[in-house]
C-alpha positions in Angstrom: -17.4 6.0 -4.2 -19.6 8.0 -6.5 -20.6 11.6 -6.2 -23.1 14.3 -7.4 -20.6 17.1 -7.5 -21.2 17.8 -11.2 -24.9 18.2 -10.7 -24.4 20.5 -7.7 -21.9 22.6 -9.6 -24.1 22.9 -12.7 -27.1 23.9 -10.5 -25.1 26.8 -9.2 -24.0 27.8 -12.7 -20.3 27.3 -12.0 -17.7 26.1 -14.4 -15.1 23.6 -13.2 -12.6 26.4 -13.3 -14.7 28.8 -11.2 -15.4 26.1 -8.6 -11.7 25.2 -8.5 -10.8 28.9 -8.0 -13.3 29.2 -5.1 -11.7 26.1 -3.4 -8.0 26.8 -4.2 -7.5 23.7 -6.3 -7.0 23.1 -10.0 -9.7 22.6 -12.6 -8.1 19.2 -13.2 -8.8 18.2 -9.5 -12.5 19.1 -9.9 -12.7 17.1 -13.1 -11.0 14.1 -11.5 -13.4 14.2 -8.6 -16.5 14.6 -10.9 -15.4 11.6 -13.0 -14.7 9.4 -10.0 -11.0 9.2 -10.8 -10.0 10.9 -7.5 -11.5 10.8 -4.0 -10.9 14.2 -2.4 -9.2 14.7 0.8 -11.4 15.2 3.9 -10.6 18.9 4.0 -11.6 19.3 0.4 -14.8 17.3 0.9 -15.7 19.4 3.8 -15.1 22.7 1.9 -17.2 21.4 -1.0 -20.0 20.6 1.4 -19.8 24.0 3.1 -19.8 25.8 -0.2 -22.9 24.0 -1.4 -24.6 24.1 2.0 -25.0 20.4 2.3 -23.5 17.5 4.3 -20.5 15.6 2.7 -22.7 12.5 2.6 -25.1 14.4 0.3 -22.2 14.8 -2.2 -20.2 11.6 -1.8 -22.2 8.4 -1.9 -20.5 5.3 -0.5 -21.7 2.0 -2.0 -19.6 -0.1 0.4 -21.4 -2.8 2.3 -19.8 -4.8 5.1 -19.4 -8.5 4.6 -21.7 -10.7 6.6 -20.0 -12.2 9.6 -20.5 -15.9 9.7 
C-alpha cells in the first residue's frame, strides 16, 4: 500500500514532529508511514483522514488486485 501523507503534510506546512504531536504518535511513526515501512492502524488512518479533511482512501492507495477466478 502506498500513500500521499507526505504531500498532504507538506501542503499544510507541518513537520513530521508537529503532525505526530497532533496525533499523539511519535515522529518516527509518521516517518515510517510516509516511507511505506509501516501501515497505520485503522484508528490512526481515520485520525489522519479527519485531520486533513479527506477520506482514508484519499491518503492510502491500495494497489491490490484480486486474482481472476478460473
